[in-house]
C-alpha angles and dihedrals in degrees: 000000000000123000138185096224135051092241088059094230097123110063121204108256116213123215126240090280093054093254137123112210114182119208093210140015111305138180116220124202122210115217115205126201130189122252118245124205114232121195116201112199124192119225110190114188090332096314111122116216116235092209113067125198104243118209134166123242131182123240109248095025121117109262092231090063090071103035121101117244101248122186126135119359114187091181086067090033086227142101129231115255103180146285123291138183095225136046091240088067090213117177092248090057095054116126101225099167113055093173095079118117120258111244124222111259139156089214120076118259105238121208126177120216110211114215124188119204116246116237112262091243094054112127148065120297126196126195093028116158106229104156102077097252119123098213102050124098117159132173088215090066110083140167126199119195117192130205092273095050095256110150126213136163120064088015137357126238143105138275106245100177144008121195109203091197099053093025089227118154113202116207126184115202129166092346094309128108120223126191122206130182114224122206102208095193097049096031091230124148117199135169114264116223141186101206107308095333127089109243 
């Protein structure tokens, strides 16, 4: 960056338009910092990627300035659960302060991005029958299930169980238990019945 003194302790402050307009002659000093290689390595449900994302940071910068803003990634079918200093992603290796300054190093700074797989039934479903009647299907009836199994839409509740063999999703809402059958290939969620009675 640019500074007003040779010791580089007084940074140039830009105005609201992103400009610095001196009112008299001024000497500016350019401070240079070395680049640092940062390797970002995905860890998805414990499986460590062999192909890191390599980015360039600047020594002295806050680490967070150079990190991508990860959140949900449906292409991985996983959500981001934090940065770690080891591939095991153990709690004691969590990077909780991303504002620390990057130190100069000839070796790459390695950070591990922990990803947790989304449940197979995660998503938004339209036309779901949620009223206990066999013959009703309406696009106005929807259910949304988030990464933690919280349910919203036509009613609110929580997923309490998923049986991968029968594909039955059990949802408890307002003291009632609902059973839905999930077609993993088609991504369709429908009410499961035994005759006219909800199972």
